[in-house]
C-alpha positions in Angstrom: 68.5 242.3 -37.4 65.0 243.7 -36.6 63.3 242.6 -39.4 64.9 238.5 -39.2 64.3 239.0 -35.6 60.4 239.6 -36.3 60.3 237.1 -38.9 62.3 234.2 -36.6 59.2 235.0 -34.1 56.4 234.9 -36.7 58.0 231.4 -37.9 57.9 229.9 -34.4 54.4 231.2 -33.6 53.1 229.9 -36.5 54.9 226.3 -36.1 53.7 226.5 -32.5 50.3 226.7 -33.5 50.3 223.8 -35.8 51.9 221.5 -33.6 49.7 222.1 -30.7 47.2 221.3 -33.3 49.2 218.2 -34.5 49.9 217.3 -30.9 46.7 217.8 -29.6 45.7 214.5 -28.6 49.2 213.8 -26.6 48.8 217.2 -25.1 45.4 217.5 -23.9 45.5 214.9 -21.6 49.4 216.2 -20.1 47.4 219.2 -19.7 44.3 217.5 -17.8 47.4 214.9 -15.9 48.9 218.6 -14.9 45.9 219.8 -13.7 45.1 217.3 -11.4 48.5 217.2 -10.2 48.1 220.6 -8.6 44.4 219.2 -7.1 46.7 216.3 -5.4 49.6 218.8 -4.5 46.7 221.6 -3.1 45.3 218.5 -1.3 48.2 217.4 0.1 49.4 220.7 1.0 45.9 221.4 2.6 46.0 218.3 4.7 49.1 218.8 5.9 48.5 222.3 7.9 46.5 219.6 10.1 48.7 218.4 12.4 47.0 215.4 13.2 46.8 214.3 9.3 50.7 215.8 9.3 51.7 213.3 11.5 49.8 210.2 10.8 49.6 210.4 7.5 52.9 210.4 4.7 52.6 212.0 1.8 52.2 209.1 -0.4 49.0 208.4 1.8 47.9 211.6 0.7 48.2 211.7 -2.7 46.8 208.3 -3.1 43.6 209.8 -1.1 43.7 212.7 -3.5 44.2 210.4 -6.7 41.3 208.2 -5.4 38.6 210.6 -4.4 39.4 212.4 -7.9 39.2 209.5 -10.7 36.5 207.8 -8.8 34.7 211.7 -9.3 35.7 211.8 -12.2 34.5 208.0 -13.6 31.1 208.8 -11.5 30.0 212.3 -13.4 31.3 210.3 -16.3 28.8 207.6 -16.3 25.9 210.1 -14.9 26.6 212.0 -18.4 26.6 209.4 -20.5 23.5 207.3 -19.2 21.3 210.9 -19.0 22.8 211.5 -22.7 20.8 208.4 -24.0 17.5 209.1 -21.8 17.6 212.6 -23.4 18.1 211.6 -27.1 14.8 208.4 -26.1 13.0 211.8 -25.0 13.6 213.7 -28.1 10.1 212.8 -29.9 8.6 214.5 -27.1 10.8 217.6 -27.4 10.1 218.2 -31.5 6.4 217.6 -30.8 6.4 220.9 -28.1 8.3 222.4 -30.8 5.6 221.9 -33.4 3.2 223.4 -30.1 5.8 226.5 -29.9 5.6 227.4 -33.6 1.8 227.0 -33.9 1.5 229.2 -31.1 4.0 231.6 -32.1 2.0 232.3 -35.4 -1.3 232.8 -33.4 0.1 235.3 -31.5 2.4 237.2 -34.4 0.4 236.2 -37.3 3.5 236.1 -39.2 4.2 233.1 -41.7 7.8 233.8 -41.2 7.3 231.3 -38.1 6.4 228.7 -40.7 9.3 228.6 -42.4 11.3 228.3 -38.9 9.3 225.3 -38.0 10.3 223.8 -41.6 13.9 224.4 -40.3 13.7 223.2 -36.8 11.6 219.8 -38.2 14.9 219.5 -41.1 17.5 219.9 -38.2 18.7 216.6 -37.4 19.0 216.8 -33.1 19.9 212.9 -32.7 23.3 213.9 -34.6 23.9 216.9 -32.3 23.6 214.6 -29.5 25.2 211.4 -31.1 28.2 214.1 -31.5 28.3 215.1 -27.8 28.3 211.4 -26.7 31.2 210.7 -29.6 33.0 213.7 -28.0 32.9 212.3 -24.6 33.5 208.9 -25.4 36.6 210.4 -27.2 37.6 212.0 -23.7 36.8 209.1 -21.5 39.0 207.1 -23.7 41.6 209.0 -23.0 41.4 208.9 -19.3 43.9 205.7 -18.8 46.6 208.1 -20.7 45.6 210.8 -18.2 46.3 208.1 -15.3 49.9 207.5 -16.1 50.8 211.0 -16.7 49.5 211.7 -13.0 51.0 208.8 -12.4 54.7 209.8 -13.3 53.9 213.6 -12.8 53.8 212.1 -8.7 57.0 210.2 -8.8 58.4 212.9 -10.8 58.0 215.4 -8.4 60.0 214.1 -5.8 63.4 214.6 -8.3 62.2 218.2 -9.6 64.7 220.4 -6.8 67.5 217.9 -7.9 66.6 218.0 -11.3 66.7 221.9 -11.0 70.1 222.2 -9.8 71.3 220.1 -11.9 70.4 222.4 -14.8 70.9 225.7 -12.9 74.7 224.8 -11.0 74.7 228.9 -10.3 72.5 229.8 -6.8 71.4 232.2 -8.1 69.9 231.0 -11.3 69.0 227.6 -9.3 66.8 230.5 -6.8 65.8 232.3 -10.1 64.3 229.2 -11.4 62.6 227.7 -8.1 61.0 230.9 -7.9 59.5 230.5 -11.3 58.7 227.5 -10.3 56.7 228.2 -7.1 54.9 231.3 -8.3 53.6 229.0 -10.9 52.3 226.2 -8.7 51.0 228.9 -6.5 49.0 230.8 -9.1 47.7 227.7 -10.6 47.4 225.2 -7.9 44.7 228.4 -6.3 42.9 229.2 -9.5 42.6 225.7 -10.2 41.2 224.8 -6.5 39.0 227.8 -6.3 37.2 227.6 -9.8 36.8 224.5 -8.5 34.8 224.9 -5.5 33.1 228.1 -6.9 31.9 225.7 -9.9 30.6 223.1 -7.5 28.6 225.6 -5.8 27.3 226.8 -9.1 26.6 223.6 -9.7 24.7 222.6 -6.7 22.9 225.7 -7.0 21.0 225.5 -9.9 20.8 221.5 -9.3 18.3 222.6 -6.2 16.7 225.1 -8.6 16.4 222.9 -11.7 14.5 220.6 -9.7 12.8 222.3 -8.5 10.7 223.6 -11.0 10.4 219.9 -12.5 13.5 220.0 -15.4 13.9 216.8 -16.9 17.9 215.5 -15.6 19.1 217.8 -13.8 22.0 216.2 -12.4 23.1 215.9 -16.1 22.5 219.9 -16.6 24.3 220.7 -12.9 27.5 218.1 -14.3 27.6 220.2 -17.4 27.6 224.0 -15.6 29.7 223.3 -13.5 32.0 222.2 -16.7 31.2 225.1 -18.3 31.6 227.2 -15.5 35.4 227.1 -16.3 35.1 228.9 -19.6 35.3 232.3 -18.5 33.0 235.0 -19.9 30.7 232.7 -22.2 30.6 229.3 -20.2 28.2 230.9 -17.7 25.9 232.5 -20.5 25.9 228.6 -22.0 25.3 226.9 -18.8 22.4 229.3 -18.4 20.7 229.2 -22.1 20.8 225.6 -22.2 18.5 224.2 -19.3 16.7 227.0 -20.3 16.0 225.6 -23.7 15.7 222.2 -22.4 12.6 223.9 -20.3 11.2 225.1 -23.0 11.4 222.0 -25.4 10.0 219.7 -22.6 6.9 222.0 -21.4 6.0 223.0 -24.9 5.2 227.0 -22.6 7.8 229.6 -22.0 6.9 230.2 -18.6 9.1 226.8 -17.3 11.9 228.4 -19.4 11.9 232.2 -18.3 11.8 230.4 -14.5 15.0 228.3 -15.3 16.5 231.7 -17.0 16.1 233.6 -14.1 17.1 231.0 -11.5 19.6 229.6 -13.2 21.0 233.7 -14.2 20.5 234.7 -10.4 22.9 232.1 -9.2 25.4 233.0 -12.2 25.0 236.9 -11.2 25.4 236.4 -7.6 28.3 233.6 -7.7 30.1 236.0 -10.7 29.5 238.9 -9.1 30.2 238.3 -5.3 31.6 235.4 -4.2 34.3 234.4 -7.0 36.0 238.0 -6.9 35.5 237.3 -3.0 37.2 234.0 -2.9 39.7 234.4 -5.8 40.2 238.8 -5.8 42.5 240.3 -8.6 45.5 238.0 -8.0 45.4 236.0 -11.4 46.2 239.8 -12.9 44.9 238.9 -16.2 43.5 241.6 -18.2 39.6 240.6 -19.3 40.6 242.0 -23.2 43.3 239.2 -23.0 41.1 236.6 -21.4 38.4 237.2 -23.9 41.1 237.2 -26.9 42.9 233.8 -25.1 39.4 232.2 -25.0 39.3 233.0 -28.5 42.5 231.3 -29.5 42.6 228.5 -27.6 38.9 227.4 -28.8 40.1 227.6 -31.9 42.8 225.3 -31.4 41.2 222.7 -29.2 37.6 223.5 -28.9 35.9 223.3 -25.7 38.9 221.7 -24.2 41.0 224.6 -24.9 38.9 227.4 -23.7 38.6 225.6 -20.0 42.4 225.9 -20.3 42.8 229.2 -21.6 43.5 230.8 -18.4 45.7 228.8 -16.7 47.8 228.8 -19.9 47.3 232.3 -20.4 48.3 232.7 -16.3 51.6 230.7 -17.2 52.4 232.9 -19.7 52.5 235.8 -17.9 54.5 234.0 -15.3 57.4 233.3 -18.2 57.7 236.7 -19.9 58.0 238.6 -17.0 60.6 236.7 -16.0 62.6 238.0 -18.8 63.8 241.7 -20.4 63.0 240.7 -23.5 59.2 239.2 -23.0 58.8 241.4 -20.2 56.2 243.9 -22.1 54.4 241.0 -23.6 53.8 240.4 -20.0 53.0 243.9 -19.1 50.3 243.9 -21.6 49.0 240.6 -20.9 48.3 241.3 -17.2 45.3 243.2 -15.9 46.9 246.6 -14.3 50.1 246.7 -16.1 51.9 245.9 -13.1 54.2 242.4 -12.8 56.5 240.8 -9.9 
């Protein structure tokens, strides 16, 4: 019996992965819609704590204001990214000329012929195709915006009827209260994480933008938005957010000095935000093991790419909360948690 149960579990896990991959085009916009829905709910909850706002503005109007602000910012950011990617592609000839200059300087300093081979390898690499893939990926995300908007609208419309639906699904009062507490815990954990992570990413992006402008790096707003987005990816996001602008400075100036300056300044921002500001704001409320975060990052990155890496922490939090509610899966929740203690 135990062997059969293990086999069924394995089959379900494998089938779930295939479903996640096959339905990627449907599930990813829905997950983004759920995240935006959480942001709208948090905006509404915070606004309702202000007595004057609570008295003058009904919930539907607060939902509309938050909806317009969020999708307005998404539209502005998308246009900035698209415009800057096109400009970046036009700057490629200058950057590739600086690559040749850097290789020659490296040969003169190190006296190693191996750098000539590196030169050939870099020259043969099609940087234009990389940017085209990035642009196509961005276009694909933007193409789903209309679907995301529809999902968000329907989620807001369905929100009012969720308690009555739960009552219909769980007619016994104890089951209803348990399911309601489960949804409230998920709502509180994910909502707080998304809002705080957005604030932290915004702080990181603004400080990085200031540093890039002062140094004189090309397309500072582009890199600031990219740093803002990459900051949602745990562990490796901050690394890429630091390296990419530093490489741009190296290619732009053709000298190592500005690149080191960018690396140190943005690295300092990431260090201060990641080690002081973020722990202060978020604490250990998520209760996720660092090893589990890294494994989750690898798994969801494999399944859904960069989008999966951004979403890995909220998904893992939901799984821990769900697993902790059932005796059969409680050991899994304990294993995934950071402290080994679950509610």
